[in-house]
C-alpha positions as CSV (number, residue, x, y, z in Angstrom):
1,M,-19.2,-46.3,8.8
2,A,-17.2,-43.8,6.7
3,T,-16.2,-40.8,8.8
4,C,-15.9,-37.3,7.5
5,G,-12.1,-37.6,7.8
6,E,-12.1,-40.6,5.6
7,V,-14.4,-39.0,3.0
8,L,-12.2,-35.9,3.0
9,V,-9.3,-38.0,1.8
10,R,-11.4,-39.6,-0.9
11,L,-12.6,-36.1,-2.1
12,L,-9.0,-34.8,-2.2
13,E,-7.9,-37.7,-4.3
14,A,-10.9,-37.2,-6.6
15,Y,-9.9,-33.6,-7.1
16,G,-6.3,-34.6,-8.1
17,I,-4.4,-34.3,-4.8
18,D,-1.6,-36.8,-4.9
19,T,0.7,-35.4,-2.1
20,A,0.1,-34.4,1.5
21,F,2.3,-33.1,4.2
22,G,1.7,-33.2,7.9
23,I,2.7,-34.2,11.4
24,P,0.0,-36.5,13.0
25,G,-1.3,-35.2,16.3
26,T,-4.0,-36.1,18.8
27,H,-6.6,-34.1,17.0
28,T,-5.7,-35.2,13.4
29,I,-5.4,-39.0,13.8
30,E,-8.8,-39.5,12.3
31,L,-7.8,-37.4,9.2
32,Y,-5.2,-40.1,8.6
33,R,-7.6,-43.1,8.8
34,G,-8.3,-43.0,5.1
35,L,-4.8,-42.3,3.8
36,P,-3.4,-45.9,3.6
37,S,-6.1,-46.9,1.2
38,S,-5.7,-43.9,-1.0
39,G,-3.1,-43.0,-3.7
40,I,-2.0,-39.9,-1.8
41,R,1.7,-39.9,-0.8
42,H,2.1,-38.5,2.7
43,V,5.4,-36.9,3.8
44,T,6.1,-36.1,7.4
45,P,8.1,-32.9,8.0
46,R,9.8,-32.1,11.3
47,H,7.9,-28.8,11.7
48,E,4.7,-27.5,10.3
49,Q,6.4,-24.6,8.7
50,G,8.4,-27.1,6.7
51,A,5.1,-28.7,5.6
52,G,3.9,-25.4,4.2
53,F,7.2,-24.7,2.4
54,M,7.2,-28.2,0.9
55,A,3.6,-27.7,-0.4
56,D,4.8,-24.3,-1.8
57,G,7.7,-25.8,-3.6
58,Y,5.5,-28.6,-5.0
59,A,3.0,-26.1,-6.3
60,R,5.6,-23.7,-7.7
61,V,7.0,-26.3,-10.1
62,T,3.7,-28.1,-11.0
63,G,1.1,-25.4,-10.7
64,R,-1.0,-27.8,-8.7
65,P,-1.9,-27.7,-5.0
66,A,-0.8,-30.2,-2.4
67,A,-2.6,-30.7,1.0
68,C,-1.3,-30.1,4.5
69,F,-2.7,-31.5,7.7
70,T,-2.1,-29.8,11.0
71,V,-3.5,-29.7,14.6
72,S,-5.1,-26.5,15.9
73,G,-3.1,-24.0,17.9
74,P,0.6,-24.5,17.5
75,G,0.4,-26.7,14.3
76,A,-1.8,-24.2,12.4
77,L,0.1,-21.1,13.6
78,N,3.4,-22.8,12.8
79,I,2.4,-23.2,9.1
80,A,1.1,-19.7,8.9
81,T,4.5,-18.2,7.9
82,A,4.7,-20.6,4.9
83,M,1.1,-19.7,4.0
84,G,2.0,-16.0,4.2
85,Q,4.8,-16.6,1.7
86,A,2.5,-18.5,-0.6
87,L,-0.2,-15.9,-0.3
88,Q,2.2,-13.1,-1.4
89,D,3.4,-15.1,-4.3
90,S,0.0,-16.5,-5.5
91,V,0.9,-20.2,-4.7
92,P,-2.0,-22.7,-4.2
93,M,-2.1,-25.1,-1.2
94,L,-4.9,-26.6,0.9
95,V,-4.3,-26.6,4.7
96,V,-6.6,-28.6,6.8
97,S,-6.5,-28.1,10.6
98,A,-8.3,-30.1,13.2
99,D,-9.9,-28.2,16.1
100,N,-11.6,-28.9,19.3
101,A,-15.2,-30.1,19.3
102,R,-17.9,-27.7,18.2
103,S,-19.4,-27.4,21.7
104,H,-16.0,-26.3,23.1
105,L,-15.1,-23.6,20.5
106,G,-14.5,-20.1,21.7
107,L,-15.1,-20.9,25.4
108,G,-11.4,-20.4,26.5
109,E,-11.5,-23.4,28.8
110,G,-7.8,-24.2,28.2
111,R,-8.3,-27.4,26.2
112,L,-5.5,-28.9,24.2
113,H,-4.4,-26.7,21.3
114,D,-7.2,-24.3,22.2
115,T,-7.4,-21.3,19.8
116,D,-10.2,-18.8,20.3
117,N,-11.1,-18.4,16.6
118,L,-8.8,-20.4,14.4
119,Q,-10.7,-19.5,11.2
120,S,-10.2,-15.8,11.8
121,A,-6.5,-16.3,12.7
122,M,-5.8,-18.2,9.5
123,A,-7.8,-15.8,7.3
124,Q,-4.8,-13.5,7.6
125,C,-2.6,-15.8,5.5
126,S,-5.1,-17.4,3.2
127,V,-7.4,-16.4,0.3
128,W,-10.3,-18.2,2.1
129,S,-10.6,-19.6,5.6
130,H,-13.6,-21.7,6.6
131,T,-14.8,-23.8,9.6
132,L,-16.6,-27.0,8.6
133,M,-19.5,-27.3,11.1
134,S,-21.2,-30.3,9.5
135,P,-20.1,-33.2,7.3
136,A,-22.9,-32.3,4.9
137,E,-20.9,-29.1,4.0
138,L,-17.8,-31.0,2.9
139,P,-18.5,-31.6,-0.8
140,R,-19.3,-28.0,-1.6
141,V,-16.6,-26.6,0.6
142,I,-14.0,-28.7,-1.1
143,A,-15.5,-27.7,-4.5
144,R,-15.2,-24.0,-3.5
145,A,-11.5,-24.5,-2.6
146,F,-10.7,-26.1,-5.9
147,A,-12.8,-23.5,-7.8
148,I,-10.4,-20.9,-6.3
149,F,-7.3,-22.9,-7.3
150,S,-8.6,-23.4,-10.9
151,S,-10.2,-20.0,-11.7
152,E,-9.0,-17.2,-9.4
153,R,-5.7,-15.8,-8.3
154,P,-4.4,-18.8,-6.4
155,G,-3.2,-18.9,-2.8
156,P,-3.6,-20.9,0.3
157,V,-7.1,-22.1,1.4
158,H,-7.5,-23.0,5.0
159,L,-10.2,-25.4,6.4
160,T,-10.8,-25.9,10.1
161,I,-12.6,-29.1,11.1
162,P,-13.7,-29.7,14.7
163,I,-12.8,-33.2,15.9
164,D,-16.4,-34.2,16.4
165,V,-17.1,-33.3,12.7
166,I,-14.0,-35.3,11.6
167,T,-15.3,-38.4,13.3
168,A,-18.9,-38.0,12.4
169,A,-20.6,-40.3,9.9
170,A,-20.4,-39.3,6.3
171,D,-21.6,-42.4,4.4
172,D,-24.3,-40.6,2.4
173,L,-22.1,-37.8,0.9
174,D,-21.9,-37.4,-2.8
175,L,-18.2,-37.8,-3.7
176,E,-18.5,-36.8,-7.3
177,P,-16.3,-33.8,-7.9
178,W,-18.1,-30.6,-8.9
179,A,-17.4,-29.1,-12.3
180,L,-14.7,-26.6,-11.9
181,P,-15.2,-23.1,-13.3
182,S,-13.3,-21.9,-16.3
183,R,-10.8,-19.1,-15.9
184,P,-12.1,-15.6,-16.7
185,G,-11.7,-14.3,-20.2
186,P,-11.3,-10.6,-21.1
187,A,-14.2,-8.4,-22.2
188,P,-14.0,-7.9,-26.0
189,D,-14.2,-4.1,-25.8
190,A,-11.3,-3.9,-23.3
191,V,-9.3,-6.2,-25.6
192,R,-10.0,-3.9,-28.6
193,R,-9.0,-0.8,-26.6
194,A,-5.8,-2.5,-25.4
195,A,-4.9,-3.5,-29.0
196,E,-5.4,0.0,-30.3
197,L,-3.2,1.5,-27.6
198,L,-0.5,-1.1,-28.1
199,L,-0.5,-0.6,-31.9
200,S,-0.3,3.2,-31.5
201,A,2.8,2.9,-29.3
202,E,6.2,3.9,-30.5
203,R,8.2,2.8,-27.5
204,P,6.3,0.0,-25.8
205,V,7.7,-2.1,-22.9
206,I,6.3,-5.3,-21.7
207,A,6.3,-6.5,-18.0
208,L,5.6,-10.2,-17.6
209,G,4.9,-11.7,-14.1
210,G,4.3,-15.0,-12.6
211,G,0.7,-15.0,-14.0
212,C,2.3,-15.8,-17.3
213,A,4.1,-19.0,-16.1
214,D,1.6,-21.2,-17.9
215,A,1.3,-19.0,-21.0
216,A,4.9,-18.9,-22.2
217,A,4.3,-19.8,-25.8
218,S,1.5,-17.3,-26.3
219,A,3.4,-14.6,-24.4
220,R,6.4,-15.1,-26.7
221,E,4.2,-14.8,-29.8
222,L,2.7,-11.6,-28.5
223,V,5.9,-9.9,-27.6
224,E,7.4,-10.8,-30.9
225,L,4.4,-9.3,-32.7
226,L,4.8,-6.1,-30.7
227,D,8.6,-6.0,-31.0
228,A,9.0,-4.6,-27.5
229,P,11.6,-5.1,-24.8
230,V,10.4,-7.5,-22.0
231,T,11.2,-7.8,-18.3
232,L,10.5,-10.8,-16.2
233,T,9.8,-10.9,-12.5
234,H,11.2,-13.6,-10.1
235,N,8.2,-15.9,-10.8
236,A,8.2,-15.3,-14.6
237,K,11.8,-16.4,-15.1
238,G,12.0,-18.8,-18.0
239,V,8.9,-17.5,-19.8
240,L,11.4,-16.1,-22.4
241,P,14.7,-18.0,-23.0
242,A,17.9,-16.3,-21.9
243,D,19.0,-15.6,-25.5
244,H,15.8,-14.0,-26.7
245,P,16.6,-10.7,-28.4
246,L,13.7,-8.9,-26.7
247,L,14.6,-10.0,-23.1
248,V,16.0,-7.4,-20.7
249,S,18.3,-9.5,-18.6
250,S,17.8,-7.9,-15.3
251,S,15.4,-6.4,-12.7
252,P,13.4,-3.2,-13.0
253,S,15.0,-2.2,-9.7
254,Y,18.1,-1.2,-11.7
255,Q,18.4,2.3,-13.1
256,A,19.0,1.2,-16.7
257,V,15.7,-0.8,-16.8
258,R,13.9,2.0,-15.0
259,A,15.0,4.4,-17.7
260,L,13.4,2.0,-20.3
261,Y,10.1,2.2,-18.4
262,Q,10.3,5.9,-18.0
263,Q,10.9,6.4,-21.7
264,A,8.0,4.1,-22.7
265,D,4.8,5.6,-24.1
266,V,2.8,2.4,-23.5
267,V,3.5,-0.4,-21.0
268,L,1.8,-3.8,-21.2
269,G,1.8,-5.6,-17.8
270,I,0.5,-9.2,-17.7
271,G,0.2,-11.2,-14.4
272,T,2.4,-8.9,-12.4
273,E,1.8,-7.0,-9.2
274,F,4.3,-4.3,-9.9
275,S,5.3,-5.0,-6.3
276,E,8.2,-3.7,-4.3
277,T,10.3,-6.8,-4.3
278,D,10.4,-7.0,-8.1
279,Y,10.4,-3.4,-9.1
280,D,11.9,-1.5,-6.1
281,F,14.2,-4.1,-4.5
282,F,16.5,-1.3,-3.2
283,F,13.5,0.5,-1.6
284,D,14.3,3.9,-3.1
285,G,10.9,4.5,-4.6
286,G,12.3,5.3,-8.0
287,F,10.2,3.0,-10.3
288,T,7.8,5.0,-12.4
289,L,6.0,4.5,-15.7
290,G,6.5,7.1,-18.4
291,G,3.4,6.3,-20.5
292,K,0.0,4.6,-20.4
293,L,-0.5,1.2,-18.9
294,V,-2.4,-1.7,-20.3
295,R,-2.8,-4.1,-17.4
296,I,-4.0,-7.8,-17.4
297,D,-4.6,-9.7,-14.2
298,I,-6.8,-12.6,-13.1
299,D,-7.5,-10.7,-9.9
300,G,-9.7,-7.6,-10.3
301,T,-8.6,-6.1,-7.1
302,Q,-5.0,-6.3,-8.2
303,L,-5.8,-3.9,-11.1
304,G,-6.3,-1.1,-8.6
305,R,-3.0,-1.5,-6.8
306,N,0.5,0.0,-7.1
307,V,0.2,1.5,-10.7
308,R,-2.8,3.1,-12.5
309,P,-3.9,1.4,-15.7
310,E,-5.3,3.2,-18.8
311,V,-6.9,-0.1,-19.8
312,A,-7.6,-2.8,-17.2
313,L,-8.5,-6.4,-18.3
314,R,-9.5,-8.8,-15.6
315,A,-8.6,-12.1,-17.3
316,D,-6.5,-15.2,-17.2
317,A,-3.1,-14.4,-18.9
318,E,-3.4,-17.1,-21.5
319,L,-7.0,-16.2,-22.5
320,A,-6.2,-12.5,-22.7
321,I,-3.1,-13.0,-24.8
322,Q,-4.9,-15.3,-27.1
323,A,-7.6,-12.6,-27.5
324,L,-5.0,-9.9,-28.2
325,I,-2.9,-11.8,-30.8
326,P,-5.4,-11.7,-33.7
327,L,-5.7,-7.9,-33.3
328,I,-2.0,-7.2,-33.4
329,T,-0.4,-6.8,-36.8
330,P,3.3,-7.4,-36.8
331,C,5.2,-4.3,-35.7
332,Q,8.6,-3.3,-36.8
333,R,9.9,-1.2,-34.0
334,D,13.4,-1.2,-32.5
335,G,12.6,-3.5,-29.6
336,A,15.7,-5.7,-29.9
337,V,17.9,-2.6,-30.2
338,R,16.4,-1.0,-27.1
339,A,16.7,-4.3,-25.2
340,A,20.3,-4.7,-26.2
341,A,21.1,-1.1,-25.2
342,T,19.5,-1.6,-21.8
343,N,21.5,-4.9,-21.3
344,A,24.7,-3.1,-22.2
345,A,24.0,-0.4,-19.7
346,L,23.4,-3.0,-17.1
347,Q,26.8,-4.6,-17.3
348,P,28.4,-2.5,-14.5
349,D,25.5,-3.6,-12.2
350,H,26.1,-7.3,-12.9
351,R,28.6,-9.1,-10.8
352,E,30.7,-11.5,-12.8
353,D,31.8,-13.5,-9.7
354,Y,28.1,-14.2,-8.9
355,Q,27.3,-14.9,-12.5
356,R,30.0,-17.5,-12.7
357,F,28.7,-19.1,-9.5
358,L,25.1,-19.2,-10.8
359,D,26.2,-20.5,-14.2
360,V,27.8,-23.5,-12.6
361,L,24.4,-24.6,-11.2
362,Q,22.9,-25.1,-14.6
363,Q,26.2,-26.4,-16.2
364,A,26.3,-29.2,-13.6
365,L,22.6,-30.0,-13.6
366,P,21.1,-28.9,-16.8
367,G,17.4,-28.1,-16.6
368,A,17.4,-28.0,-12.8
369,A,14.8,-26.2,-10.7
370,L,16.5,-23.7,-8.4
371,L,14.7,-22.9,-5.1
372,G,16.4,-19.9,-3.4
373,D,16.3,-18.5,0.1
374,S,16.9,-14.9,1.3
375,T,20.7,-15.1,0.8
376,Q,23.3,-13.1,-1.1
377,P,23.6,-15.1,-4.4
378,V,19.8,-15.4,-4.6
379,Y,19.6,-11.6,-4.5
380,F,21.9,-11.5,-7.5
381,A,19.9,-14.3,-9.1
382,A,16.9,-12.0,-9.1
383,A,18.8,-9.8,-11.6
384,Q,21.2,-12.3,-13.3
385,Y,19.8,-15.8,-13.3
386,H,17.9,-17.2,-16.2
387,A,15.8,-20.2,-15.5
388,P,15.8,-23.0,-18.2
389,A,12.0,-23.0,-18.4
390,P,9.0,-21.5,-16.6
391,R,8.4,-22.8,-13.1
392,R,12.0,-23.7,-12.6
393,F,12.9,-20.8,-10.2
394,A,11.4,-19.7,-7.0
395,S,12.8,-17.4,-4.3
396,A,11.8,-16.4,-0.8
397,A,13.5,-13.1,-1.5
398,T,10.2,-11.9,-2.9
399,G,6.9,-11.1,-1.2
400,Y,7.0,-12.2,2.4
401,G,10.7,-12.7,2.5
402,T,10.9,-15.7,4.8
403,L,14.1,-17.4,5.9
404,G,14.5,-21.2,5.8
405,Y,12.3,-21.6,2.7
406,A,14.7,-23.1,0.2
407,L,15.4,-26.5,1.7
408,P,11.8,-27.7,2.3
409,A,10.6,-26.0,-0.8
410,A,13.2,-27.9,-2.8
411,M,11.9,-31.1,-1.3
412,G,8.4,-30.3,-2.4
413,A,9.7,-29.4,-5.9
414,R,11.5,-32.8,-6.1
415,L,8.3,-34.6,-5.2
416,G,6.4,-32.6,-7.9
417,L,9.1,-33.2,-10.5
418,P,10.7,-36.5,-9.7
419,D,12.7,-36.6,-13.0
420,V,14.1,-33.0,-12.8
421,P,17.2,-32.1,-10.8
422,V,16.5,-29.7,-7.9
423,I,18.9,-27.4,-6.1
424,A,18.3,-25.5,-2.9
425,L,20.4,-22.4,-2.6
426,I,20.4,-21.2,1.0
427,G,22.5,-19.2,3.4
428,D,24.1,-20.4,6.7
429,G,21.6,-18.3,8.6
430,G,18.5,-19.4,6.7
431,L,19.5,-23.0,6.8
432,Q,19.4,-23.0,10.6
433,F,15.7,-22.2,10.4
434,T,14.8,-25.5,8.7
435,I,17.9,-27.8,8.8
436,N,15.9,-30.4,10.6
437,E,14.0,-31.1,7.4
438,L,17.1,-32.9,6.1
439,S,15.8,-35.8,8.2
440,T,12.5,-35.7,6.3
441,A,14.4,-35.7,2.9
442,V,16.4,-38.7,4.0
443,E,13.3,-40.5,5.1
444,A,11.5,-39.7,1.8
445,Q,14.6,-40.6,-0.2
446,L,14.7,-37.3,-2.0
447,S,17.8,-36.5,-4.1
448,I,18.4,-32.8,-3.9
449,A,21.5,-30.7,-3.9
450,V,21.6,-28.3,-1.0
451,V,24.1,-25.5,-1.6
452,V,24.9,-23.6,1.6
453,W,26.3,-20.2,1.1
454,N,28.3,-19.6,4.2
455,N,29.5,-16.2,5.2
456,Q,28.9,-16.7,8.9
457,R,26.5,-13.8,9.2
458,Y,23.2,-12.2,8.1
459,E,25.0,-10.3,5.4
460,M,22.2,-8.4,3.8
461,I,21.0,-7.1,7.3
462,A,24.6,-6.2,8.1
463,Q,24.7,-4.1,4.9
464,N,21.5,-2.4,5.9
465,F,23.0,-1.5,9.2
466,E,26.0,0.0,7.4
467,T,23.8,1.9,5.0
468,A,22.1,3.4,8.0
469,G,25.5,4.6,9.3
470,M,25.5,1.9,12.1
471,E,27.8,-0.9,13.1
472,P,26.0,-4.2,12.5
473,V,24.4,-5.6,15.6
474,A,23.5,-9.3,16.1
475,C,24.5,-10.1,12.5
476,D,27.6,-12.2,13.0
477,I,26.3,-15.6,14.1
478,H,27.8,-18.8,15.3
479,T,28.1,-21.3,12.4
480,P,27.8,-25.0,13.3
481,D,29.5,-27.8,11.5
482,F,27.0,-28.2,8.7
483,L,28.8,-31.2,7.2
484,A,28.8,-33.1,10.4
485,I,25.1,-32.3,11.0
486,A,24.2,-33.4,7.5
487,R,26.1,-36.7,7.8
488,G,24.4,-37.2,11.2
489,Y,21.0,-37.0,9.4
490,G,22.2,-39.5,6.8
491,C,23.0,-37.1,4.0
492,Q,25.9,-36.9,1.7
493,A,28.1,-33.9,2.6
494,V,31.0,-32.1,1.0
495,R,32.8,-28.8,1.0
496,A,33.5,-27.1,-2.3
497,N,36.3,-24.6,-2.4
498,S,36.2,-23.7,-6.1
499,L,33.8,-23.6,-9.0
500,S,35.2,-26.9,-10.4
501,E,34.7,-28.6,-7.0
502,L,31.2,-27.2,-6.8
503,K,30.4,-28.5,-10.3
504,S,31.7,-31.9,-9.5
505,A,29.7,-32.1,-6.2
506,L,26.5,-31.0,-7.9
507,M,27.0,-33.6,-10.6
508,Q,27.6,-36.3,-8.0
509,S,24.5,-35.4,-6.0
510,A,22.3,-36.9,-8.7
511,N,23.7,-40.4,-7.9
512,F,22.2,-40.5,-4.4
513,D,18.7,-41.1,-3.1
514,C,19.2,-38.6,-0.3
515,P,20.2,-34.9,-0.1
516,T,23.8,-33.8,-0.8
517,L,24.7,-30.8,1.3
518,I,27.5,-28.8,-0.4
519,E,29.0,-26.1,1.7
520,V,30.7,-23.2,0.0
521,S,32.4,-20.3,1.7
522,E,31.6,-16.8,0.3
523,K,35.3,-15.8,0.4
524,D,36.3,-18.6,-2.0
525,F,33.8,-17.4,-4.7
526,I,33.5,-13.6,-4.4
527,Q,36.2,-11.1,-5.0
């Protein structure tokens, strides 16, 4: 007899899942029965939050979802934070949680891992949450999950399966994957109106977001036709190369970039939320658009949030751009001049000490993917770091703003890109949220560089206290011996006291099949 749990694994593999994260538990054992005979690699984190962050990092760099298996109750709720981060940043993952038997659900009888309504709880951090009440539902439920991943604004999908469904017979299920829907294309009339508005503009500005990560070549062609300055969000870094003459090399949270938007007569926004963490990072409410907005997004509801469009196109970024390009005659505006003037005005806002630090990361490991936490150098990276390619930078400083993200996310990124160097950049506070995942990385033989920015405090929160006219409270934290802890887990570990030592340690990290923890003290790098 093939159980529903075994058939689930076969279906996941048929839909392209090659990596799964999870901690086996009493309720999930039967989900694991089919794993040894599959081609899916299973990685065991030390906490379910780590599983979610690993799946997030995997998807950030590949664009493809991984699977996570959890028990009900604590396992599902532990992964909820990571799902919240993924939901905010449109990152796909499939989370499957076992639950108590159908006849026991909702009775509150105190059974192991009892959660009154797990589906409802997990709906708060997923684009779709469903309880599988019969094995017969499984093929179409999995088909719906992958339809979301392939054709909608992506995010976590959560599936609850009671244990008596997991163990039920499923021999007669059709395991042929369903045809996945194509991504939505734009309405021709909306494309025409957008083109007319863009061609009439004298001072256009283009805002590219993470929705353009897989449309870099087309986006570059379009912005060059329009000859307009371009800004990139966190998740769009790398869509234009750092030396592109139309690239504005910083965040719209800075006044010089805001002035550019305020002076624009037409703004083209593609795949961006226009959200606070990308456009108002200092929370002063000062970001405004001076002209009309042409907005493109795969999510129709997003077109009604944050900023009001003159033309709203619900469409996949690549399809919308490809539809626009034939209607755009080459424009000769002063886009490069305006971008250069904006970049020159930004120079006082850019910190050279942080820039030198960030530059060393790519000098030591060219082409590396950088996964950042909520920590000082990552905040500056939002404005000053240029990724070598799309999907080579991700940061928990956006959206949900979790701590502890970078280490497990870098592990997921390494699994997704086994031939690309991966760097986790994390603070001493954030690392203590997920330092136990070093054990997972050693077990999985993952070569990653873990750069720990140590200032022995929650520095950004301390600054917020000071801005509020208060002495910082509970921000100066005890710092353990990170090098000893890392070595205890079986990692390489070294302290770098200068840029040259940091570069050397990063280069050496590629020689090991385990993490290399590199501790740097803020005082050695920042004036």
